[in-house]
C-alpha positions in Angstrom: 10.1 9.8 -18.4 12.6 7.9 -16.2 11.3 6.6 -12.8 14.7 5.2 -11.9 15.7 6.4 -8.5 16.0 2.9 -6.6 18.8 0.2 -6.4 18.1 -3.1 -9.0 16.9 -5.3 -6.1 13.7 -5.5 -4.8 14.5 -6.7 -1.1 15.4 -3.6 1.2 16.5 -4.4 4.8 15.4 -1.7 6.7 14.1 -1.0 10.5 10.6 -2.3 10.3 9.3 0.6 12.7 10.4 2.7 10.3 9.0 1.2 6.8 7.2 -1.4 6.9 5.0 -1.0 10.3 3.6 2.5 8.8 2.4 1.0 6.1 1.1 -2.1 7.7 -0.6 0.4 10.3 -2.1 2.3 6.9 -3.5 -1.1 5.7 -5.4 -1.5 9.4 -6.9 1.7 8.3 -7.8 1.2 5.1 -9.2 -2.3 5.9 -12.0 -0.6 7.9 -13.3 1.2 4.2 -15.6 -1.5 4.0 -17.4 -1.9 7.1 -17.9 1.8 7.4 -19.1 2.7 3.8 -21.7 -0.6 4.8 -23.6 1.8 7.3 -24.3 4.6 4.3 -27.2 5.2 3.3 -28.6 2.6 0.4 -29.7 5.3 -2.2 -25.6 6.1 -2.2 -23.9 5.0 -5.1 -20.8 3.0 -4.7 -18.3 4.8 -6.8 -19.9 8.0 -5.1 -19.0 7.1 -1.8 -15.4 6.6 -2.6 -15.0 9.7 -4.4 -16.6 11.8 -1.5 -14.0 10.6 0.8 -11.8 11.3 -1.5 -12.5 14.6 -2.1 -12.6 15.5 1.5 -9.7 13.6 2.4 -7.5 14.5 -0.4 -8.5 18.0 -0.3 -7.6 18.0 3.9 -3.8 16.2 2.8 -3.3 19.3 0.9 -4.2 21.7 3.5 -2.6 20.8 6.1 0.8 20.0 4.7 2.2 23.5 4.3 5.2 22.9 2.0 3.5 22.8 -1.7 5.8 21.2 -3.7 4.9 22.9 -7.0 6.2 26.3 -5.4 8.9 26.2 -3.0 11.2 23.6 -1.5 12.5 25.1 1.7 14.9 24.0 4.1 13.1 20.3 4.4 12.4 20.1 1.1 13.0 20.9 -2.9 10.2 22.3 -5.1 9.3 20.5 -8.0 11.4 20.7 -11.5 8.6 21.0 -14.3 9.8 18.0 -15.9 8.8 15.5 -13.0 5.3 17.6 -13.4 4.0 14.9 -15.7 4.6 12.2 -13.0 2.9 14.1 -10.2 -0.3 14.2 -12.7 0.3 10.7 -13.6 0.2 10.5 -9.8 -2.8 12.0 -9.6 -4.7 10.3 -11.9 -3.9 7.0 -10.7 -5.2 7.9 -7.1 -8.1 8.9 -9.1 -8.7 6.1 -10.9 -8.6 3.7 -8.0 -12.4 4.6 -6.6 -13.4 4.9 -10.0 -12.6 1.2 -10.3 -12.9 -0.6 -7.4 -16.4 0.3 -6.0 -18.1 -0.7 -9.2 -16.0 -3.5 -9.1 -17.5 -4.2 -5.9 -20.5 -4.1 -7.3 -20.9 -6.3 -9.6 -18.5 -8.7 -8.8 -18.9 -8.6 -4.9 -16.6 -8.1 -2.2 -14.4 -10.8 -2.1 -13.9 -11.2 -5.3 -13.2 -7.7 -6.3 -10.7 -7.3 -3.0 -8.5 -10.5 -3.8 -8.5 -9.4 -7.4 -7.2 -5.7 -6.3 -5.3 -6.3 -3.2 -3.5 -9.9 -5.3 -2.7 -8.1 -8.3 -1.0 -5.1 -7.0 2.0 -6.3 -5.8 2.6 -8.5 -9.4 1.7 -5.4 -11.5 4.4 -3.3 -8.9 6.7 -6.1 -9.4 6.2 -5.9 -13.4 6.6 -1.9 -12.8 9.8 -1.8 -11.3 11.2 -4.9 -13.4 10.4 -3.1 -17.1 11.3 1.0 -15.7 13.4 0.6 -13.1 15.1 -2.4 -14.3 14.7 -4.0 -11.2 14.9 -7.8 -10.3 12.7 -9.3 -7.6 14.7 -10.7 -4.6 13.5 -14.4 -3.6 12.8 -13.0 -0.1 10.1 -10.6 -1.9 8.6 -13.4 -4.3 8.9 -15.9 -1.3 6.8 -13.4 1.1 4.5 -12.3 -2.1 3.3 -15.3 -3.3 2.5 -16.4 0.6 0.8 -13.1 1.2 -1.3 -13.3 -1.6 -2.3 -17.0 -1.5 -3.3 -16.2 1.9 -5.2 -13.2 0.9 -7.6 -15.5 -1.6 -8.1 -18.4 0.8 -9.1 -16.2 3.5 -11.1 -13.9 1.6 -12.5 -16.5 -0.8 -13.3 -19.1 1.7 -16.9 -18.5 2.3 -17.3 -19.3 -1.4 -15.0 -22.2 -2.2 -16.7 -24.1 0.7 -20.1 -22.8 0.1 -20.1 -22.8 -3.9 -20.1 -19.1 -5.2 -21.1 -18.0 -8.8 -19.7 -17.2 -12.3 -17.5 -14.8 -12.4 -18.5 -11.2 -13.9 -15.6 -10.3 -16.6 -16.3 -6.9 -16.7 -16.2 -6.4 -12.9 -12.8 -8.7 -12.9 -11.3 -6.3 -15.4 -12.5 -3.4 -13.2 -10.8 -5.2 -10.3 -7.6 -5.2 -12.0 -8.0 -1.6 -13.0 -7.9 -0.8 -9.3 -4.9 -3.0 -8.7 -3.1 -1.5 -11.4 -3.9 2.0 -10.0 -3.1 1.5 -6.6 0.2 -0.2 -7.9 1.0 2.9 -10.0 -0.3 5.6 -7.5 2.0 3.6 -5.2 5.3 3.8 -7.3 4.9 7.5 -8.7 4.5 8.8 -4.9 7.4 6.9 -3.8 9.6 7.8 -6.8 8.9 11.5 -5.8 9.7 10.8 -2.4 13.1 9.2 -3.1 13.8 12.0 -5.1 13.9 14.4 -1.7 10.2 15.7 -2.1 8.1 15.2 1.6 6.1 12.9 1.9 3.4 14.7 3.0 3.7 17.1 0.5 4.3 14.9 -2.5 0.5 12.4 -0.8 -1.1 16.2 -0.4 -0.5 17.5 -3.4 -1.2 14.0 -5.3 -4.4 13.4 -3.6 -5.1 16.7 -3.5 -5.4 16.8 -7.3 -7.0 13.6 -7.7 -10.0 14.9 -5.3 -10.9 17.5 -8.2 -11.1 15.0 -10.5 -13.4 13.0 -9.4 -15.5 15.8 -7.4 -18.2 14.9 -10.5 -18.7 11.8 -9.7 -19.9 12.8 -6.1 -22.7 15.3 -7.9 -23.5 13.1 -11.1 -24.7 10.5 -8.7 -26.8 13.0 -6.6 -25.1 14.2 -3.1 -28.4 14.2 -1.3 -27.4 11.0 0.4 -24.4 13.3 2.1 -27.0 15.0 3.6 -28.1 12.3 5.9 -26.4 12.4 9.3 -25.6 8.8 8.2 -24.1 10.0 5.3 -21.9 12.9 6.0 -20.9 11.0 8.9 -19.4 8.0 6.4 -18.2 10.8 4.4 -16.1 12.4 7.0 -14.8 8.8 8.4 -13.5 7.7 5.0 -11.7 11.1 4.6 -10.0 11.4 8.3 -9.3 7.9 8.7 -8.9 5.9 6.0 -7.4 8.6 3.5 -6.3 11.6 5.5 -4.6 9.2 7.9 -3.8 6.3 6.3 -2.1 8.3 3.7 0.3 10.0 5.9 1.2 6.9 7.4 1.3 5.3 3.8 3.8 8.3 2.8 6.4 8.1 5.5 6.3 4.6 5.3 7.1 4.8 1.2 10.1 7.2 2.1 11.7 3.9 3.8 10.8 1.0 2.1 9.9 0.3 -2.0 7.3 0.6 -3.6 6.9 -3.1 -4.5 7.1 -4.3 -0.8 4.6 -1.9 -0.1 1.8 -3.0 -2.4 2.8 -6.7 -0.4 1.8 -5.4 2.9 -1.3 -3.8 2.1 -2.6 -6.8 1.9 -3.3 -6.3 5.6 -5.8 -4.4 4.6 -8.2 -7.7 3.5 -7.0 -9.1 6.9 -8.7 -6.0 9.0 -11.8 -6.0 6.9 -12.3 -10.0 7.4 -11.7 -9.3 11.1 -13.9 -6.6 11.9 -16.6 -8.1 9.5 -16.9 -11.2 12.3 -17.1 -8.8 15.0 -18.8 -6.0 14.1 -21.1 -7.3 11.5 -21.8 -11.0 12.6 -20.2 -12.6 9.7 -18.5 -16.0 9.4 -15.7 -17.7 8.5 -14.7 -21.1 7.6 -11.7 -22.9 8.8 -10.0 -22.7 5.4 -10.2 -18.8 5.5 -8.8 -18.7 9.0 -6.3 -20.9 7.4 -5.5 -18.4 4.7 -5.3 -15.5 7.3 -2.4 -17.6 9.0 -0.7 -17.7 5.6 -1.0 -14.2 4.9 0.1 -13.0 8.4 2.8 -15.6 7.9 4.2 -13.7 4.4 3.4 -10.0 6.0 5.7 -11.1 9.2 8.2 -12.8 6.7 8.6 -9.3 4.4 8.2 -7.3 7.6 11.3 -8.6 10.0 14.8 -7.8 8.7 16.7 -10.8 7.7 18.9 -12.1 10.2 21.6 -13.3 8.0 22.0 -9.8 6.5 22.6 -8.0 10.1 26.5 -8.7 11.2 27.3 -7.8 14.5 29.1 -4.8 15.3 32.9 -6.0 14.8 32.0 -7.0 11.8 30.8 -3.7 10.7 34.1 -2.4 11.6 36.5 -4.6 9.9 36.1 -5.1 6.0 36.1 -9.3 5.9 39.7 -9.3 4.2 41.4 -7.5 7.3 39.5 -9.0 9.7 41.2 -12.7 8.2 44.7 -10.8 8.4 43.6 -9.7 11.7 43.0 -12.9 13.3 45.6 -14.5 12.2 48.1 -12.3 13.5 46.8 -12.7 17.0 47.9 -16.1 18.9 45.1 -18.6 19.7 44.3 -18.5 23.8 46.4 -20.8 25.8 48.8 -21.1 23.0 52.4 -19.3 22.5 52.8 -17.9 19.0 55.7 -19.9 16.9 59.1 -18.8 17.4 
């Protein structure tokens, strides 16, 4: 099953408002997930909270888009060929795999460790998948920005444990966080691939997340859905469905139309910064100086990836005339203040 649809270099210079900014906005909304989930009833299983948000939000994504890609394409998109159905199913499975691995990882390893491993490994997995499946070689700009963003994210989130001494790592929790990172990288690449083939981003995200919602529905009932009947439980589930699922993935799907999946996974590290700041503002948490330094490095890495490279931005005249033709054109003109040789 081929997934080759993009050029062989992972450094794309696009209008930030078209690609990176929507992805950063989506990551900002994702950053509210942990704070919102902390208000759920204590009896609610961690995996069930994430699954409930996916069921409701995925259904909303599917139902609010009137262009289902499995049926007809219409003038604004084309129908999904049968040969691409396995790719769509793979995307749905990996979407479902994220909450089922990330939330148990948080329960076993803690929010800090699980967040760093998941978000930090996702860009690496995305780069490896793009290299193995698309033959795309990482550009220097992407590599520098990715390393800075991952390092900053690690220092930001692990700062309190590094300064105060942390407990030993839970091997299964680390493994689950790696699975979550791989799941996120995989469904980002699948979604970006289908969008790049001409399918509407809303239809792609709606179909993937709607199908994933059906896959995780048993998890909601297996843990006992009674917590959803309380006012707090219902409010948390509705918020997770509307904001970090429906609204965020609308923005994320639009961003994937204009940027690469590998860059999108790096920009999603902004989620950790938002989560940390919300913890300070709303939950009364304190960050050491080391964490603030990590936040600065993370911000610099994301800005480096978001802003276009100035060396690639040619002036209008340079875009009008090819290099060789421009040289002949310039030579044919006399210098100012001089007469042409007779």
